[in-house]
Structures are given as C-alpha cells and as structure tokens.
LUMBAMI-397092 format. One record per atom (N, C-alpha, C): residue number from 0; atom name; x, z, y. Coordinates in steps of 0.001 Angstrom, whole numbers, plus 500000, padded with zeros to 6 digits. Example, Ala and Ser with C-alpha at 12.3 -4.5 7.8 and 13.67 -1.06 7.14 Angstrom:
BEGIN
{0, "N", {513190, 507800, 494310}}
{0, "CA", {512300, 507800, 495500}}
{0, "C", {513200, 507800, 496700}}
{1, "N", {512850, 507080, 497750}}
{1, "CA", {513670, 507140, 498940}}
{1, "C", {512900, 507870, 500030}}
//
This chain:
BEGIN
{0, "N", {249632, 198674, 525644}}
{0, "CA", {250782, 198375, 526604}}
{0, "C", {252190, 197536, 526374}}
{1, "N", {252526, 197800, 524968}}
{1, "CA", {253539, 196872, 524700}}
{1, "C", {253089, 195276, 524593}}
{2, "N", {252163, 194838, 524456}}
{2, "CA", {251572, 193663, 524957}}
{2, "C", {251793, 192930, 526158}}
{3, "N", {251143, 194602, 526843}}
{3, "CA", {251305, 193829, 528353}}
{3, "C", {252482, 193485, 528713}}
{4, "N", {253302, 194313, 528265}}
{4, "CA", {255081, 194429, 528684}}
{4, "C", {255761, 193090, 528245}}
{5, "N", {255046, 192569, 526889}}
{5, "CA", {255498, 191360, 526450}}
{5, "C", {255297, 190183, 527368}}
{6, "N", {254176, 190045, 527878}}
{6, "CA", {253598, 189372, 529116}}
{6, "C", {254599, 189196, 530017}}
{7, "N", {255244, 190069, 530267}}
{7, "CA", {255935, 190330, 531427}}
{7, "C", {257559, 189983, 531153}}
{8, "N", {258153, 190073, 530187}}
{8, "CA", {259210, 189749, 529044}}
{8, "C", {259205, 189194, 527924}}
{9, "N", {258546, 187762, 527772}}
{9, "CA", {258275, 187189, 526335}}
{9, "C", {259208, 187229, 525656}}
{10, "N", {260589, 187176, 526098}}
{10, "CA", {261826, 186789, 525246}}
{10, "C", {262394, 187740, 524516}}
{11, "N", {261405, 189008, 524787}}
{11, "CA", {262436, 190331, 524372}}
{11, "C", {262434, 191024, 522984}}
{12, "N", {263312, 190773, 522568}}
{12, "CA", {263498, 191030, 521269}}
{12, "C", {262652, 192393, 520585}}
{13, "N", {263507, 193276, 521562}}
{13, "CA", {262981, 194820, 521275}}
{13, "C", {261795, 194807, 521124}}
{14, "N", {261019, 194699, 522120}}
{14, "CA", {259535, 194491, 522420}}
{14, "C", {258919, 193906, 521030}}
{15, "N", {259434, 192882, 520773}}
{15, "CA", {258591, 192352, 519333}}
{15, "C", {258895, 192894, 517984}}
{16, "N", {260063, 193783, 518240}}
{16, "CA", {260648, 194391, 516742}}
{16, "C", {259565, 195564, 517309}}
{17, "N", {259283, 196269, 517929}}
{17, "CA", {258141, 197325, 518309}}
{17, "C", {257125, 197027, 517889}}
{18, "N", {256287, 195910, 518427}}
{18, "CA", {255302, 195202, 518298}}
{18, "C", {254684, 195581, 516564}}
{19, "N", {255577, 194427, 516129}}
{19, "CA", {256204, 193999, 514398}}
{19, "C", {255867, 195017, 513821}}
{20, "N", {256706, 196553, 514250}}
{20, "CA", {256337, 197571, 513426}}
{20, "C", {255039, 198084, 513554}}
{21, "N", {254427, 198315, 514981}}
{21, "CA", {253224, 198769, 515245}}
{21, "C", {252293, 198115, 514338}}
{22, "N", {252165, 196611, 514406}}
{22, "CA", {250993, 195722, 513534}}
{22, "C", {250882, 196200, 512022}}
{23, "N", {252549, 196454, 511710}}
{23, "CA", {252657, 196504, 510133}}
{23, "C", {252003, 197527, 509799}}
{24, "N", {252284, 198751, 510601}}
{24, "CA", {251503, 199852, 510146}}
{24, "C", {250018, 200037, 510593}}
{25, "N", {249467, 199158, 511436}}
{25, "CA", {248204, 199019, 511805}}
{25, "C", {247437, 198342, 510636}}
{26, "N", {248182, 197651, 510049}}
{26, "CA", {247132, 196894, 508557}}
{26, "C", {246947, 195412, 509385}}
{27, "N", {248172, 194921, 510184}}
{27, "CA", {247889, 193731, 510928}}
{27, "C", {249298, 192734, 510395}}
{28, "N", {249474, 192767, 509206}}
{28, "CA", {250698, 191932, 508670}}
{28, "C", {251019, 190362, 509266}}
{29, "N", {249737, 189805, 509694}}
{29, "CA", {249824, 188518, 510381}}
{29, "C", {250619, 188474, 511815}}
{30, "N", {250170, 189378, 512609}}
{30, "CA", {250684, 189979, 513839}}
{30, "C", {252350, 190145, 513664}}
{31, "N", {252301, 190898, 512791}}
{31, "CA", {253932, 191641, 512356}}
{31, "C", {254674, 190263, 512653}}
{32, "N", {254265, 189529, 511249}}
{32, "CA", {254714, 188002, 510990}}
{32, "C", {254978, 186939, 512183}}
{33, "N", {254082, 187209, 513043}}
{33, "CA", {253979, 186569, 514137}}
{33, "C", {255123, 186494, 515201}}
{34, "N", {255303, 187766, 515626}}
{34, "CA", {256285, 188580, 516224}}
{34, "C", {257831, 188553, 515538}}
{35, "N", {258077, 188494, 514249}}
{35, "CA", {259168, 188379, 513972}}
{35, "C", {259440, 186704, 513643}}
{36, "N", {258708, 185858, 513952}}
{36, "CA", {258867, 184795, 513889}}
{36, "C", {259470, 184365, 515162}}
{37, "N", {258903, 184706, 516153}}
{37, "CA", {259332, 184264, 517584}}
{37, "C", {261023, 185035, 517778}}
{38, "N", {260878, 186331, 517111}}
{38, "CA", {262161, 186676, 517167}}
{38, "C", {263264, 185829, 516746}}
{39, "N", {263136, 185231, 515408}}
{39, "CA", {264046, 184097, 515092}}
{39, "C", {264138, 182898, 515756}}
{40, "N", {262807, 182648, 516279}}
{40, "CA", {262796, 181668, 517238}}
{40, "C", {263527, 181910, 518274}}
{41, "N", {263656, 182885, 519087}}
{41, "CA", {264249, 183364, 519870}}
{41, "C", {265751, 183365, 519868}}
{42, "N", {266577, 183792, 518874}}
{42, "CA", {267838, 183840, 518542}}
{42, "C", {267938, 183865, 516995}}
{43, "N", {268981, 182753, 516220}}
{43, "CA", {268811, 183114, 514784}}
{43, "C", {269595, 184048, 514236}}
{44, "N", {270549, 184781, 515449}}
{44, "CA", {271523, 185882, 515185}}
{44, "C", {270672, 187237, 514924}}
{45, "N", {269400, 187378, 515182}}
{45, "CA", {268229, 188303, 514600}}
{45, "C", {268041, 188250, 513213}}
{46, "N", {268391, 187392, 512091}}
{46, "CA", {267988, 187037, 510998}}
{46, "C", {268085, 188539, 509877}}
{47, "N", {269144, 188734, 510004}}
{47, "CA", {269307, 190067, 509395}}
{47, "C", {267982, 191243, 509511}}
{48, "N", {267886, 191280, 510659}}
{48, "CA", {266751, 192382, 511231}}
{48, "C", {265350, 191619, 510843}}
{49, "N", {265458, 190623, 510909}}
{49, "CA", {263836, 189713, 510725}}
{49, "C", {263724, 189808, 509022}}
{50, "N", {264944, 189679, 508362}}
{50, "CA", {264602, 189817, 506739}}
{50, "C", {264124, 191325, 506104}}
{51, "N", {264871, 192343, 506956}}
{51, "CA", {264832, 193662, 506761}}
{51, "C", {262963, 193964, 506826}}
{52, "N", {262471, 193942, 508347}}
{52, "CA", {261659, 193939, 508520}}
{52, "C", {260590, 193077, 507651}}
{53, "N", {260497, 191820, 506846}}
{53, "CA", {259845, 191322, 505903}}
{53, "C", {259684, 191459, 504938}}
{54, "N", {260724, 192319, 504387}}
{54, "CA", {260951, 192757, 502752}}
{54, "C", {259780, 194239, 503354}}
{55, "N", {259934, 195151, 504558}}
{55, "CA", {259219, 196218, 504719}}
{55, "C", {257532, 195522, 504842}}
{56, "N", {257363, 194316, 505355}}
{56, "CA", {255955, 194205, 504764}}
{56, "C", {255656, 193562, 503850}}
{57, "N", {256411, 193149, 502839}}
{57, "CA", {256109, 192501, 501333}}
{57, "C", {255782, 194098, 500589}}
{58, "N", {256406, 195071, 501079}}
{58, "CA", {256378, 196498, 500323}}
{58, "C", {254901, 196415, 500260}}
{59, "N", {254282, 196289, 500979}}
{59, "CA", {252933, 196781, 501556}}
{59, "C", {251841, 195775, 501100}}
{60, "N", {252094, 194552, 501565}}
{60, "CA", {251349, 193408, 501368}}
{60, "C", {252610, 192374, 500266}}
{61, "N", {252638, 192685, 499242}}
{61, "CA", {253460, 191767, 498215}}
{61, "C", {252961, 190139, 498124}}
{62, "N", {252071, 189916, 498179}}
{62, "CA", {251350, 188763, 498284}}
{62, "C", {250934, 187718, 499593}}
{63, "N", {251742, 188413, 500772}}
{63, "CA", {251385, 187914, 501607}}
{63, "C", {251760, 186574, 502169}}
{64, "N", {251338, 185099, 502174}}
{64, "CA", {251957, 184198, 502550}}
{64, "C", {252485, 183814, 503524}}
{65, "N", {252331, 184347, 504364}}
{65, "CA", {252898, 184274, 505809}}
{65, "C", {254616, 184684, 506052}}
{66, "N", {254520, 185981, 505173}}
{66, "CA", {255403, 186672, 505317}}
{66, "C", {256546, 186186, 503900}}
{67, "N", {255915, 185959, 502953}}
{67, "CA", {256800, 185213, 502224}}
{67, "C", {257737, 184130, 502487}}
{68, "N", {256489, 183122, 503242}}
{68, "CA", {257297, 181637, 503578}}
{68, "C", {258359, 182079, 504551}}
{69, "N", {258068, 182776, 505828}}
{69, "CA", {259127, 183163, 506836}}
{69, "C", {260148, 183806, 505794}}
{70, "N", {260164, 184870, 505045}}
{70, "CA", {261064, 185377, 504675}}
{70, "C", {262263, 184173, 503541}}
{71, "N", {261612, 183477, 502913}}
{71, "CA", {262049, 182191, 502563}}
{71, "C", {262845, 181273, 502999}}
{72, "N", {262324, 180856, 504312}}
{72, "CA", {262947, 180131, 505383}}
{72, "C", {264568, 180963, 506067}}
{73, "N", {264000, 182118, 506341}}
{73, "CA", {265047, 182907, 506811}}
{73, "C", {266363, 182656, 505886}}
{74, "N", {265928, 183296, 504937}}
{74, "CA", {267139, 183191, 503724}}
{74, "C", {267765, 182170, 503868}}
{75, "N", {266982, 181180, 503697}}
{75, "CA", {267238, 179863, 503448}}
{75, "C", {268280, 179077, 504875}}
{76, "N", {267787, 179635, 505820}}
{76, "CA", {268651, 179270, 507297}}
{76, "C", {269927, 179771, 506895}}
{77, "N", {270180, 181483, 506589}}
{77, "CA", {271219, 181988, 506484}}
{77, "C", {272570, 181597, 504949}}
{78, "N", {271553, 180838, 504291}}
{78, "CA", {272172, 180246, 503020}}
{78, "C", {272460, 181066, 501991}}
{79, "N", {271358, 182200, 502175}}
{79, "CA", {271443, 183323, 501219}}
{79, "C", {270436, 183035, 500099}}
{80, "N", {270951, 182445, 498926}}
{80, "CA", {270329, 182046, 497929}}
{80, "C", {270788, 182900, 496671}}
{81, "N", {269885, 183932, 496165}}
{81, "CA", {270003, 184342, 494980}}
{81, "C", {269037, 184046, 493678}}
{82, "N", {269197, 184413, 492703}}
{82, "CA", {268713, 183993, 491481}}
{82, "C", {268390, 185348, 491244}}
{83, "N", {267257, 185746, 490563}}
{83, "CA", {266797, 186729, 490452}}
{83, "C", {266667, 186769, 488680}}
{84, "N", {267692, 187447, 487875}}
{84, "CA", {267985, 187295, 486139}}
{84, "C", {266505, 188144, 485684}}
{85, "N", {265411, 187731, 485277}}
{85, "CA", {264507, 188671, 484015}}
{85, "C", {265153, 188651, 482713}}
{86, "N", {264896, 189475, 482375}}
{86, "CA", {265506, 189835, 481049}}
{86, "C", {264627, 189147, 479796}}
{87, "N", {265166, 188637, 478749}}
{87, "CA", {264334, 188047, 478038}}
{87, "C", {263374, 189329, 476805}}
{88, "N", {262271, 188744, 476695}}
{88, "CA", {261402, 189520, 475612}}
{88, "C", {262183, 189828, 474381}}
{89, "N", {262004, 190688, 473766}}
{89, "CA", {262697, 191183, 472585}}
{89, "C", {262580, 190245, 471515}}
{90, "N", {261344, 189523, 471737}}
{90, "CA", {260370, 188535, 470746}}
{90, "C", {261762, 187033, 470549}}
{91, "N", {262090, 186979, 471932}}
{91, "CA", {262997, 185731, 472355}}
{91, "C", {264710, 186322, 472125}}
{92, "N", {264676, 186904, 471829}}
{92, "CA", {266358, 187239, 471722}}
{92, "C", {266646, 186908, 470405}}
//
C-alpha cells in the first residue's frame, strides 16, 4: 500500500521514511537505502534523519556497501568528519 501511495506522491519524505523502516525490518536493506537516497535527493535538510536511519541499518547489516557509502557521502556533505581513535595494543605502548 505504501508503494502505491508513493506512486501518487513520489516526493513524500514521510512515505519514503516509512518504507525505509519497513524494508529494514523486512530484511531488504537495498530498498531501504534506495528510499533514503531519494530522501536526500529531495532535500539535503533531511540529512540528520538519513544518517540516523543508515546507522540503524548498519547495526543489522554492518558491512552493507550501499548503506556505508551513502552514510559516508551524507556525513561528508554535512562536513561531519570524525576520526575514530583506536587504543594501541599493550605491546606497542
């Protein structure tokens, strides 16, 4: 039903957000990422929402390439660069 509704209102962020959730829970992360990518394309002001949803996808699918790439692109567009510090092993201290 949501997909039919999306056909009538293709630029609806809310419908795409719901679809992304449904696809994530339905083990279809590719389709979830497609909808999140469209949300960003429609408006960059939705970047925080998309980052949150992508992180949820990556909790379940930690090496999902499309989700990882879109997350990196979205964070980069926000100029949100963070460096993760990894502690040195004892042998190197």
